[in-house]
C-alpha positions, 0 to 999 in steps of 0.5 A, spaced: 508 493 470 511 488 475 507 483 476 509 481 483 505 485 489 508 485 496 503 485 501 503 485 509 499 486 515 499 486 522 494 481 526 488 486 525 489 485 517 491 478 517 484 475 514 483 481 509 490 480 507 489 473 506 483 474 502 486 480 497 492 475 496 487 470 493 484 475 489 490 477 486 492 470 484 486 469 481 487 475 477 494 472 475 498 477 479 503 474 484 502 476 491 508 476 495 506 475 502 511 479 507 507 477 513 504 476 518 502 469 518 496 469 523 492 473 528 497 473 533 499 480 536 505 483 532 509 490 531 506 493 524 513 497 523 516 490 521 512 488 516 511 495 513 519 496 512 519 489 508 514 491 503 517 498 503 524 495 501 521 491 495 518 498 492 525 502 494 529 496 491 525 496 485 523 489 486 515 491 485 512 497 483 508 498 489 505 494 495 499 493 500 499 494 507 494 493 512 492 494 519 486 496 524 486 503 522 491 503 517 494 509 520 500 505 523 502 502 517 501 509 513 506 513 518 511 507 518 511 507 510 512 514 510 518 515 514 522 512 507 523 518 503 521 515 496 515 512 499 508 515 498 503 511 502 496 513 501 491 510 506 485 509 502 478 507 504 474 508 497 476 506 490 475 513 488 481 515 493 485 509 491 485 511 484 486 519 485 492 517 490 495 514 484 493 519 479 495 525 482 500 523 488 503 517 484 502 513 491 506 507 491 504 504 497 496 502 498 494 502 506 488 499 508 484 500 514 482 493 516 477 494 521 473 500 518 472 496 511 469 490 508 473 485 504 470 487 498 471 494 499 478 493 500 479 489 493 475 495 489 480 499 492 486 495 491 484 494 484 483 501 483 490 503 485 494 498 481 490 499 475 491 507 475 497 510 472 500 517 475 497 522 471 504 526 471 503 533 468 502 539 473 502 533 479 509 532 477 512 538 480 508 537 486 511 530 487 518 533 486 517 538 492 514 533 496 521 529 495 525 535 498 520 537 504 525 537 510 524 540 517 529 545 516 
C-alpha cells in the first residue's frame, strides 16, 4: 500500500480536510494536500481532478474528497473511467465500498457528519481490502458501461 493519501476539498470541506490531514499524519500516513487552502469559495471540480489524477497515475492507491454534500465531488470524480468514488457517511458503508466495489476515492459530506465520523469512515476505507471473488466480475462490467 502506498503510504501517501491525496486529499482535497472545496470551501465547505476545508475544516474537515485539515482535521483529517492531521489525523493521517498522526497515524504515520502522509496526507498530500491538493487544496483548497481556505474557506473562500472555489469550484470543487478543480480539486476533485487533482486527487483523481494521483490515483489514475498510480501515485496513490486511493484518495479522499470532501465537499458540503459530497455529491459534487463524487459526480466529478466518477467522470474518470478508472475512478470508483463512493459517497460515504458511516464506517460500514466506507468499508463495504472498498470490500465489494473496490472504491478508490472516498467522498465525505462535510455538512452532514462530524469530524470524528469522517475519521472513522476514512480509517475504515483505507484499512479495508477489496474482497475480489464474485465482486471482480461486477467491477469489470462497471468498467465497460457506456451509453451505447
